[in-house]
N, C-alpha and C positions, 0 to 999 in steps of 0.2 A: 503494500499500499503506500508505503513512503516512497519508493522508488516511481511509482507512478505520477505520484505528487511532484516530486523533483524533475519528473518530465514535461508536466503540464506548467510547473513554473518555467523552465527553460523554454517553453514552447510563447508561454506570455511575454517573456523577456525578448524573445525572438521578434515577435509579432510586433510589440512596443517599438524596438529599433528602427522595423522596416516601415511603420508607419511614419516615425519621425523622420527616416530617409525620405520618404517619399515626399512629406511636407517641406521637408529642405528643399528638393529639388522642385517642386512646384513654385515654391519662392525665389528660387534662380530663375525659372523660367520665365515669371512674372518680370522680374529685373530685368533680364535680357530683353524681351519681348519690349519694355516701357524704353529702353536704351536704344534698340533698334528704330522705335517709331519715332525718338529724339534725332538720331542721326539721319532718318529719313526727310524729317522736316529741314534740318540743316542742309541736307544736299540739294534739297529742290529749292532752299534760297538760295545758294551757292550758285546753283544751275541758270536761276533767273539772272543773278547780278553778272553771269559770263555773258548771257544772250543781251543784257543791258550793255556790256562794256563791247561786245563785239558791234554791236549797234553804234555806239559811239565812236569806234574806230572807223565804222563806214563812213558816218558823217564826216569824220575830220579828214580822211581820205579824198572825200567827196570837194570837201571844203579847200583843200590843199591844191586839189586840182583846178577848182575854180580860181582862185585866189593866185596861184603861182608861187607863193612864200612858200619855200621851201624848208628853211631855218626853224621856224616855229613851228610849223605844222610836224616837221620829223621830228622833233623834240616830243611834241604831244603824243604822236604816234607811237614813240618807242616807250615813252611812260605807259600808254593805255595797253600796250602788248606787253610789258612787264606786269602789270597789273593782272591782266588777263592770265599769264603763266602762273601767277600766284594762286589763282585762283582755281587754277586746273591742278596746281598742286594740291590745293584742300580737299580737292573734289577726290583725287586719287587717293588722299590717305584716307578720307571717309569710307571709300569704296573698298580698302583693305582690311577694314573692321569689320 
């Protein structure tokens, strides 16, 4: 009889451990889901920013072609291109996570 009680007690302990592990796994999954959603929102915002910057580059290039001033427009274009590369790097970093 004592042996049966010991077996039952061990089973209860194991079941309690498994329930705790499951609860921990569920909590981890919920945290991961929340983090993924946040990163998705940030990625979408960065992609929108990239599109905005690409449009600005297009306008600057068009303006440069119309005005014919190459010095100022070239510096502006380089700066915008640098900003676009930075945003692209941010998006690439977010996609690796």
